[in-house]
N, C-alpha and C positions, 0 to 999 in steps of 0.2 A: 530696252532704252537709253544707253547710256549714248551719244555720237558720235589707144595698144590698138592693134584688133589682135587680135584673141585668137588663141590655135586654132585651124576646128582642129571643129567636137567632134565625137562619135558619141551618138542621141542615141537614149533607150529610156523609153519608158516601158517603164516591168508592170504589166495587171500585176494584183494575185495574183486569181487564177495559175499565170505559172509557176510562183514564187511557196503557192501550198503549198507542191509537191513533196517539193522542197526542206520545207520547213517544220511538216506532217511524219516526216522519218525521219528527225530527227527529234520527236518529241513522242507520250505516247500518247500524252495528256490530249485533249476534246479542244481542236479550234474551233471559233469562229464562221459565221454562214460570212462569204462574199454579200455584198452589196453589190442591187441587181445592174442589172447592164443599164438604166435606161437616168443609175445615177453613176456607176463606174465611168461609165462611154467620156457623158460631159467637164464629169472632174482630169481623167484625163486628154482630152482634149486641150482643153482651161491652162491646163499643167500646162503643156507645149506653148501658148500660144506667151503665157508667161513669159516661160524660159528664153520666147526666143524677138519680143514687147524685150527685156529688160537684163539678158546677157547676164545672167551669172552660169556660171559655170558644173555646177551640180543641186541637186534637192531631191532631199530623200520627206514623206508629204505620206501620213495616214490620217483617216479617217477610222474611227468608231463609231458603230449605231446601238443598242440594246433594242436587242431584239431580229433587229434588219440584216448585219452585222458591220462586216472591216473592208479597207481599202486603203493600200498601200499603196504609191504612183512615185516615180524612181528617175530620176532627167539629169544628162550630161557627162559630168567626165570633175572627177576625187582629180586627180594631179593632171593639168596638164604638157607638162613632161613622159608622161607615160600615155594617158588616151587612157586610163583605166574609163571601166564599166560604174557610176557606184550601182554601192546594193545597200541592204535596209537600215547592216551592220555597223555602216562606219560608224568614228567616234570624231562627234563637232564641238567649242565651243557652244558653251549657250550662253555668256555674258549674264543681264544682267536677271537671269530666270533662277538665282544663282541666290538674288535676293528671297525668291520664296525661302528656301531651307534655310538656308538665316530665317529669315522672324520662324520660319517654322520653330528650330532650336529654341530661339528665347520666347515663343508659350511653349512648351512644353518645361523652359522653367520656369513659366508664370505659372503651370498648372504642382510647382512643385516646393511652391512660395520659394524659388530660391531666388525672388525677383518681383516687383510689381512694374506693373508697366506704367504709372503714377510714382515710378520716384525719380529719381533728377537725375541725368548720369556722369554729377560730377560726386558722386559713391561711386561708383567703379572708378569714371577715368580722369582723370584732370584732365586738369587748364583748357575746358574746355568754355570760351566761349557764351554768359548768359548759365555756365555749365550746373549754375543750383534753377536756374528756373526751366527750364529744359526736358518733360520728363522723356522716359522710355518711351512709350506712347506716341509722342509728338516727333520722334528720330520712325520711327515704324514705319509711322502715315505721312513721314513728310512738311512737316507741317510745324518744324526746329527753325527753321528761318535762317540756319547756316550753309551759309558757300556753298558750290557745291567745288573741290578739287580740277573735277574731271571740263568744267570749263576754263579756269583762269588759262591766259594769254601761254603766263610760266613755261604750267606744265604741258598744253600742245604743241609749246618751236620742242620743249624734248621728245614727249613721244615722233611729234616726224624726223629728231637731227639723231636722235636716240632708243628707237624704238627697242632695242635688248634691254635698256639700261633693270637693270631692277630694284624697284621702288618699294621702299621699309611705311612701314605705314604709320611711319612718326612722321618722315616727306611727304606724306599726302594729307593725312592735316592739319602741317603747319602749310601748305599752299590753299587751305579752306581758311584756317583764320588768318594767314595777309592778305583774309578779302573782308571787308563793310557787309557783315550781316541780315539780307537780305529785307528781315519785319519780324519785330517782336515771336516770341513761341508762341506759336497758338493764334496767332493773328493773319496768316495767308495760308498758301500751299507754294512749292516750287521742289521738281522731282531733283534729291541733289547723293550724292552719288557718296556724300560723307553720311551721309547720316548711319547708312548699311556698314562701315569702314567702322565708327564706332560700339554700331551693336554689336561688330563681330570683334570687338574687341573688347567689350563689357563683360562675352560668352566666354573670352578666353579668362583675363583674369578671375571666372566667376566659382567654374569651373575647374580651374587649373591646364585641362588639354585644347593643347594647338586646334585652329578648327576644323582643320584636316580630321582631324582623328573626332573634335564630335561630336561634326556628323557624317562620319561615319557608324557611328556606336550607333545616334539615336535619331540613324533614315533613312540610310541607307542600306543600311543591314535592318531594319528592321523590315524594310519591305524589298530586300531581294533583289536591289538597286546596283546591281554586277558589274553597270560598264560605267555605270553615273563616280564622281569621283571630284574630289577640291585638289587642283593638281597644288606643287609647290615648289615645283619650276618649269620648263618652257617645255616639255614633253606633254608625248600623245599617247597615251595609245593606240598601240593596230589596231583593226584594220581604220585609217584617222579622212576622214576627206583637206588636202590644203587649201587652206585661204587665201583667199585673193582681191586686194585690196587698191583702191586705188589716194589712200590717202596717205602720201604722200609726197617730196618737197614740188615736183613740176606734178602732179596731178592726172600720176601713169599709173596704173596695174604693174604690179612687184605682186608677190611672196608673200603673206603674214603669218606661214602657220608656228612659225618654234620666233614670232617676235613678246618678250616677255612679258606675260599675264598679266605682275605685280602690279601690277598701275591701277589692278582689276579691284584688290584684297577681294572683300565679305564679299563688295555689290560686283564683281560680274566674274567669278574667275572659272566658273569648274564646266567641266564636259563630260556629253553627255553621247546614250542613244537613241531614236525613236520609242524601240519596243521603250524602253525605259522611262525615257520621259510621256511613257502614255502612260506608264505607268502612276508612274510619279504626280501629273497633271491628276487626273481621276480618284489622287491619296490629296490633296490638295485643296482640293476647290470641294471637299466634302465633309475634311477633316474627320482624315481619318487617324492621325496620330493625337488626336487634341479632343479635349474636354468637347464637352457641348461650351459651357460658356465662354474660352478663349475663344473658339471658332466665335460666334455669335459677334466681338471685342471685334475678332480678324473681319469680317466684313460688320462690317461700323463706314460703309462708305462717307468719308472726311471732307470728299473732294467731288463737286461732277461735272461736267461740263462734254454739252452741245454739242456736235458739229457738225453739219449737215444731218445724213440725216443715221452718225454715231457720239454714244448716249456715253459716255470716259465715265465712272468710274472706280476714287479709291478709296481702300484699308490698307492692313496693317500687313505691306509688303505682299502684292498679291490691286489683282486689276478686274471692274466689270466695263465689258466692251457689250456693249448692245445688253442680249444674252449667256452671255462667256465671261467666261469665271479664269480665272490663268492669268497669265504677263506672258513677256516676249525682252528678246537681250538680241546687246550688240557692243561687236568692236570691234578692228579692220580682221576683214577678213568672213565675218561670221556673224552669220544673223537667224533667232528663234528665236523657235515663238513657239505655246500650248497652251490650249485652252479646254477647256468643260463645258458644258450647253447643260446645264441642271434638269431640266422641262423634258429634251431632248433624247437624251437619256447618249449623250453624242462626245467626243470624246477629237480633237483635232491636232497635231502637230505635228511638227511643220522643224527642217534644218536643214540649212543651205552654207554656202561656200563662198559666202562673203558679203559684205555689209549694206553693199548699199545693185546698186544696176550697177552696172560696169561702162557707160555708160556716159564722158559727159557732159550731157545737158539729163542729166538723171539721176542723181547722184542724191538726191531727197528724201529718193520711191528706193528705198528697201521689202528688198525681195520676199522675208518669211508677213512681212505685216500685207504686202498686196497681198497675195497666195493663198491665206489666213481672208483675208475679205471675199474676194472671190469663189470662192473654194468653199467655202462653210454659204455663202446666199444660196450655193446650186444647193447644197440641202436641204437652206427654209422651202425652196423653193418648192421644193420634189417632195417633204413630210405637208406640205398644208394643200398638195396638190388631189 
């Protein structure tokens, strides 16, 4: 949620029936059964249709349903220079899904009485406009009224002209604070990366740890998320999907893999894989690392918006879209989505190596978001049959 003619593609839709052979040989742990063909075949067909329609290079998608089984689909090319075939173990940047980790770390500190959601941000970070009024809760649920630094003209001009620039936290906040406030604290709702960057800075000040270390110690290690990290540079672990974007000065496609992710900061800098994202999605949506009180606070949906058949609600660094609880993420070259449906016991995770459809007339179509909508509608329909 932050915002050419391609080389010949080698398309490979890999059903889980093929991959399970290699997966079982790598571990003695029992594996989930596969979803029935009545569900997996339309999922595979829909994935192929959307890849052709949106022209994204590659995607890995997983759906796990309690007591029914799993389906993993992969399609496309993780690197147009080599025409490799994507597999589920590839690393992707996950953008704003990072916010879910950062707000979880915040709530863990609330549980330890190191901070209160009703504290004001000026108790932890100086020189914030309205800092003596804006609460930590308002930052986490996007009701602070602080402008979004990544929506400023100055920032977007620099992002295009100098995508390798290493952004310092102060630079990002200075950009935001140079703009007029959007509304008085608690009097509106607006998604703003500035909010989460401030929370990340506050957490560092309280813990005395850099955010990458804090997240590793409090979330990644306890959940054994060995392929998830908060990087401190533009590197990405192998194997990784190259990310492609049309966010360029001339709207042509380019490889954005090694653009600096520093501008996303605590709002979107993390990297993960499909199975790690699945584990995280379930822990996130069930409050696994939190007390009941903090998790209930998290699911206090402060903002609601109904559009067509979609009902969107936002809590503390987490959203609910219809009955699915999770978050999505986007930055140049990548788009990701993770969500859990409590009633169905279903988890959806998706990673795509482009932030939009790679077609000039479809740049507002974000592949992971579209795949979520199209694929979960299939499993919801089959569940009702």
